[in-house]
N, C-alpha and C positions, 0 to 999 in steps of 0.2 A: 825662984824663977826657972830654974832648970826643969822642975817638974812640969811647969806650964809649957815650956818649949817642947818637952818630950811628948806631952799630950797633943800639942798642935801637929808635930811631925807624924805621929801615929794617925791622926785624923786625915792628914794630907795623903799619906801612903794608902790608907783604906779607900779614900776617894779615887785615887789613881788606879788601884786594883779593880774597883767596881767599874770604872770607865773601860779598862782594858777587857774585862770579862764581857761587858755589853758589846763592845766592838767585835770580839771573837764570835759571840753568839749571832750577831747580825751577819757576819761573813759566812758562817756555816749555814744560816737560813737562806742566804742568797744563793749559795752553791747548790743546796738541795732543791731550791725552787727551779733553777736552770736544769738540773738533772731530771726532775719530775716532768718538766715541760717537754722533754725530749730534745733539748738543745745541746746534746753532747757533741763536741766538735769531732770531725773525722781526723784521721792521722795526718793528712797532708794539708789541712787548712789551719791557719793560725788561730788559736783560741785566745781568750783574754789574757791568760797566764803567759803564753808564749810571746804575745805582742809586747808584754812588759819586759820579758827577758831579752827579746830580739826586736827592738823597734826598727822598722824599715824593712823587715823580712817580708818577702812576697810569698814564700812558701816555707812551712816548717814540716819536715818529714820525720815522723817517729820511727825509730829503728826497731825491728823485731829482735835483733841481737845487738846488745850494747857492746861498745868498743872501749878500749883502755880501762879494763877492769871495772866496767860499769860507769865510767866518767862521761862517756859520750853516748847519749841515748836518743839524740835527734840531730837533724841537720837543718839549719836555718839558711835559706837561700834568698838572695835578692835577684832581680832581673838583671842579666848581664848588660853592661854598657858596651859600646863599640870598642873602647880601649881594653876591655877585659878579653876580647876576642883576638887581640893582637898575636900574630904568630900561629893562630889556629885556623883550620879550614872549617867553615861553617857546615859543609857537607859531612865531615867526619863527626861533628857533634850531633847533627840530626840523625845520622846513621848509628849513633850510640857507640862509636869507637871508644873503647875503654881508655886508651892512651890520651886521646884528645879531651875526653870528659874529665879525666884525672888531672889534667893541666888546668882546666877551667874551674873545677870545683873550689880549690883554695882561693881563687880570685873572687868568687861570688858568695862564699860561705860567710855567715855572720858570726859564727861561733868557733873560729880557729880550727875548722875542719881541714886537715891536711891531705895531701896526695897519699901518704902512708895510710891514713884512716880509710881513704877511698878503696885502696887495694886490699884492705882487711874486711870489707863489707861482706855480709852474708849474700849469697846470690839473689835471694828474693829482695833484699834491701837494695842491692846494686841495680836491679832492674827498675825498681820504683824510683830511685834517685835519677837514673838516666832518662826515664820516661818523663818525669817532672821537669827536668832540664830541657828536654826536647819541646815540651809544651810552651816554654818561654818564647819560642820562635814561631808560634802559630797565632793567628788572630782569634779573638774570643768567639767570633761567629762560627769558626770552623770547629771549635770544641763542642758546640751544642748540636751539631748536625750528626 
């Protein structure tokens, strides 16, 4: 009977491996189809992968220069709520004052991005993050004009 059980276990394992390989192949085919169709996401719009990692994020910004020895490669931000702005001057945020934005970023970051991370940003990444935060305070119709 042990021979029969071993044969059944081997058969089940082979079937599971085949299913896993088919799933991986389908996933790769789906990814290549999106890439061929020109649907590659831009750096500051959430892709399907980033939405899974950061549900509820309104903007995901890919960093040109990674932080924390490569552990932080993007910033996921949600739109600030009025409570997130407590103690801050809205004018300072819109004028991209580094101190005010550094206080706001940890409050609206979805991936434990801290003020220390903010102060370590590359200047190009800093400008992109501050610009994206400022766009939270504009209406969509103003962005298209």
